[in-house]
Every structure is written in C-alpha cells, then in structure tokens.
C-alpha positions in Angstrom: 20.7 1.1 -48.3 23.8 0.1 -46.3 25.3 3.0 -44.3 28.2 2.2 -42.0 29.6 5.6 -41.1 27.9 8.9 -40.1 29.0 12.1 -38.3 26.7 13.5 -35.6 26.4 16.5 -33.4 25.0 15.6 -30.0 23.9 17.8 -27.1 22.8 16.6 -23.7 20.1 18.5 -21.8 20.9 21.5 -19.6 20.1 21.1 -15.9 17.1 23.0 -14.6 17.8 26.1 -12.4 17.1 26.1 -8.7 14.6 28.8 -7.6 14.2 31.3 -4.8 11.0 30.7 -2.8 9.8 30.9 0.8 7.4 28.9 2.8 4.0 30.7 2.8 1.6 29.2 5.3 -1.0 30.6 7.6 0.1 30.9 11.2 3.7 30.2 10.2 5.6 33.5 10.3 9.1 33.6 8.9 8.6 30.2 7.3 12.1 30.2 5.8 13.5 29.3 2.3 11.7 26.6 0.4 13.1 26.9 -3.2 13.4 23.5 -4.9 16.3 22.1 -7.0 16.3 21.9 -10.8 16.0 18.7 -12.6 18.9 16.9 -14.3 19.3 17.4 -18.0 18.6 14.4 -20.3 21.5 12.2 -21.3 22.2 11.1 -24.9 22.4 7.3 -24.7 23.5 4.8 -27.5 21.9 1.4 -27.1 22.2 -1.8 -29.1 19.2 -2.8 -31.1 19.5 -6.3 -32.7 16.8 -5.4 -35.2 19.0 -2.9 -36.9 21.8 -3.7 -39.4 22.7 -0.2 -40.7 23.1 3.4 -39.6 20.7 4.6 -42.2 18.3 6.2 -39.7 21.2 8.5 -38.4 22.1 9.7 -41.9 19.0 11.9 -41.9 19.1 12.9 -38.3 22.5 14.6 -37.8 21.6 16.6 -34.7 20.7 14.8 -31.5 19.4 16.9 -28.6 18.1 15.7 -25.3 15.6 17.5 -23.2 16.5 20.1 -20.6 15.7 19.6 -16.9 12.8 21.6 -15.4 13.3 24.5 -12.9 12.8 23.8 -9.2 9.4 24.4 -7.6 8.2 25.9 -4.4 7.9 23.9 -1.2 11.3 22.3 -1.8 9.9 20.3 -4.8 12.4 19.0 -7.3 12.0 19.9 -11.0 11.5 17.0 -13.4 14.6 15.5 -15.0 15.0 15.9 -18.7 14.0 12.9 -20.8 17.0 10.9 -22.1 17.5 10.6 -25.9 18.1 7.0 -26.7 19.8 6.3 -30.1 19.3 2.7 -31.2 22.2 1.3 -33.2 23.3 -2.1 -34.6 25.5 -4.5 -32.7 29.1 -3.6 -33.4 28.7 0.2 -33.4 31.7 2.4 -32.5 31.3 6.0 -31.3 34.4 8.2 -31.4 34.8 11.8 -30.3 36.1 13.9 -33.3 37.9 16.5 -31.2 39.9 14.1 -29.0 39.9 11.1 -31.3 38.9 9.0 -28.2 36.6 6.0 -28.4 33.6 6.8 -26.3 31.6 3.6 -26.8 32.2 0.2 -28.4 28.8 -1.5 -28.4 29.6 -5.2 -28.7 27.0 -6.8 -26.4 23.2 -7.3 -26.8 21.2 -4.7 -24.9 24.4 -2.8 -24.1 24.0 1.0 -23.6 26.4 3.8 -23.0 25.9 7.4 -22.0 27.7 9.3 -24.8 26.8 12.8 -23.6 25.8 13.4 -19.9 23.1 15.9 -19.0 23.9 18.8 -16.8 23.3 18.8 -13.1 20.3 20.7 -11.8 20.9 23.8 -9.8 20.2 24.0 -6.0 17.3 25.9 -4.6 17.8 28.7 -2.0 16.9 26.5 1.0 20.3 24.8 0.6 22.1 28.1 1.4 20.3 28.8 4.7 22.6 29.3 7.6 22.6 30.9 11.1 23.9 34.1 9.5 21.6 34.1 6.6 18.2 32.6 7.4 16.5 33.8 4.3 18.9 33.5 1.3 17.7 35.3 -1.8 19.8 33.5 -4.3 19.9 30.0 -5.8 22.1 28.0 -8.3 21.7 27.8 -12.0 21.7 24.4 -13.7 24.9 23.2 -15.5 25.1 22.8 -19.2 24.9 19.4 -20.8 27.8 17.9 -22.7 28.1 18.8 -26.4 30.1 16.7 -28.8 30.7 16.0 -32.5 31.1 12.3 -33.0 31.8 9.7 -35.7 29.5 6.7 -35.5 30.9 3.7 -37.3 29.5 0.2 -37.7 31.9 -2.7 -37.7 29.8 -5.8 -38.2 30.3 -8.6 -35.7 30.8 -12.0 -37.5 32.4 -15.2 -36.4 34.0 -15.7 -39.8 34.6 -13.5 -42.9 35.0 -14.3 -46.6 37.7 -12.4 -48.5 39.1 -12.7 -52.0 39.2 -11.3 -55.5 35.9 -10.2 -57.1 33.9 -13.0 -58.8 35.6 -15.9 -57.1 32.5 -17.4 -55.5 32.2 -15.7 -52.1 28.5 -14.9 -52.4 27.8 -18.3 -53.9 29.6 -20.0 -51.0 27.5 -17.9 -48.5 24.3 -18.8 -50.3 25.1 -22.5 -50.1 26.1 -22.8 -46.4 23.5 -20.4 -45.1 19.9 -19.1 -45.8 21.3 -15.8 -47.0 20.4 -14.9 -50.6 23.0 -12.3 -51.8 23.0 -11.1 -55.4 25.0 -13.4 -57.6 26.2 -12.6 -61.1 29.1 -13.3 -63.4 30.6 -9.8 -63.4 33.0 -8.2 -60.9 31.8 -6.3 -57.8 28.3 -7.8 -57.8 28.6 -7.5 -54.0 29.0 -3.9 -53.1 27.9 -4.1 -49.5 28.7 -6.8 -46.8 26.2 -9.7 -46.5 25.7 -11.7 -43.4 24.4 -15.3 -43.1 23.9 -17.7 -40.2 25.4 -21.1 -40.7 23.9 -24.0 -38.8 26.0 -27.1 -38.1 24.9 -30.6 -37.4 25.4 -30.5 -33.6 22.9 -27.6 -33.3 25.4 -24.8 -33.0 25.5 -21.9 -35.4 27.8 -19.0 -36.4 27.6 -15.8 -38.4 29.5 -15.6 -41.7 30.2 -12.4 -43.5 30.6 -12.0 -47.3 32.7 -8.8 -48.2 33.1 -7.0 -51.5 36.0 -8.3 -53.5 39.5 -7.0 -53.1 42.0 -6.2 -55.8 45.7 -5.4 -55.9 46.3 -1.9 -54.7 43.2 -1.9 -52.5 45.1 -0.4 -49.6 45.7 2.7 -51.8 42.0 3.1 -52.4 41.5 1.0 -55.5 38.3 -1.0 -55.9 35.4 -1.2 -53.4 36.4 -3.9 -50.9 39.0 -2.0 -48.9 36.5 0.3 -47.3 34.6 -2.7 -45.9 37.6 -4.5 -44.5 36.9 -2.9 -41.1 33.9 -5.3 -40.9 36.2 -8.3 -40.5 38.5 -6.8 -37.8 36.5 -8.6 -35.2 36.1 -11.9 -37.1 37.6 -14.9 -35.3 38.4 -16.6 -38.6 39.1 -15.2 -42.1 38.3 -17.5 -44.9 40.2 -16.9 -48.1 38.2 -17.9 -51.2 40.3 -18.6 -54.3 39.2 -19.5 -57.8 41.3 -22.6 -58.6 39.8 -22.9 -62.1 41.7 -19.8 -63.3 39.3 -19.4 -66.2 40.0 -15.7 -66.6 43.8 -16.3 -66.7 44.7 -15.4 -63.1 47.2 -17.4 -61.2 45.6 -18.8 -58.0 48.9 -18.7 -56.1 49.4 -15.1 -57.1 45.9 -14.2 -56.1 46.5 -15.7 -52.6 49.7 -13.7 -52.2 48.1 -10.4 -53.4 45.1 -10.7 -51.0 47.4 -11.5 -48.1 49.5 -8.5 -48.9 46.4 -6.3 -49.0 45.3 -7.6 -45.6 48.8 -7.1 -44.2 48.8 -3.5 -45.5 45.4 -2.7 -43.9 45.6 -0.3 -41.0 
C-alpha cells in the first residue's frame, strides 16, 4: 500500500532530575555535596532509509515517544541519557509542524537525519550549588520537559523526470519500455492509482529516476480525478515529460489535451 501522508504526535524524552546526596566516606567528615546530574531526555530523530518507499509503517504508529533521562546518582555520577527514537523514512520526506505550519525537516539526502523534537536537559545535582555561604545545599534541579509536537509527515518522491498526461495515454507503457519497472498496464482509465518509479540506464553508463504519475483530467485542480493529489511528487523533478496520445482513437484532440494538462499544472499550488 502506498501511503504518502500521515499525521503524528511526537514527544521527546524528559530530562532526568538531579539529586541531593552527600559524600559518605570513612575518615572524611563533612564530605560535602555529591549529588549527580540527571541524564538528557531522548530526541526524536527522522532519518532517511533508502530501503523505504512509503510511509506505511507510520500509519499504524501515530504516537512517537522517546525515552526519559535517568535521575542523577550519588558520588557526582551522571544519570544515563534517554535513548533516541529514530524514525526511518523514505528519501524526499517532509516534516511540518501543524501548529506553526513551519517545515522542520526536508530529508533530501541519503543518510540525512534531523532532530525533530529535542529531549529535555537533565537537572543539576546539589554539588553544583555549593558556595562559601552554603557548603551543604539541600536542593537540586529538576529535568526539563522534552519537546512535544503534532506534525504532518509528507512524502514527495525524488525523481529526475516525471511523466504526466491524461489517463490511458501510455505513461506506464513508456516507463516499462525504458526501465526495468513493471507497472500495471491495462486499457481502462486510472489503471495507475499510485506513482511508480523506474531507473533508466543510458548508453554511457549513467542512469536517472523516472516517475510515472496517475493520469490527470480537466478540472483536476478542483479535486476531480486521482492524479492531482500526486502532483506533489513531481515538484522536485528536473524535467516534466508530457505524454500525449497522437492516435486520438477515443476522439480526443491531442492539441487540446496538451493545453488542458498545461493549464492544470499551471493551476497547481
């Protein structure tokens, strides 16, 4: 199943609290404060995974929570940091904060990773607060809360070239001929209901990625048909290839088809 948009609630880990403790050692009277610091809360990190091509995994896991940091320990020992929660997503994934409508991450490079929600800072132990006036402080600092966000995660496929056109004009057939991709091909409209990708190899050894998108129809920018919702996948294409059925076997005018599709692309926001 091809899923290219999900809404998530994410929560980074809370920082661990510092503690109040004192040095307890034989023959060392008035050892002084020795409370350790709390650990940092875990971050929520989005990382590119080239083995993924859809957001299907996130559809069934709408709440992402990282681990909290541990409390400080005696003898000035630091509490363990919370374990980061790593969310693996396909190349081309966009993460947007719903509240501010701000783009938090745009993952367009292999192995790229971005901290989407930062864990809270750990609290300080009581030994940090020792002074000449207070040699045995009996207080410490609590850990900070981690960031909480509601985000939209959207996939915009990265392809070098994209195929657009009316339904049943041969886009999938073209993709199957020039690449090793094997999309479903049939003689009825909207056979392609999700984008298909293929790698095209050229004679000099180079290659590029070609995307086949569901067909567009007149009025697509008003929500008609299926293809408009997938147009976001060609926003980043370097080249858009317009496939036109010159045979006009179904009575359509190729010139009119060309103008209609260009108008729909122009109206796309």
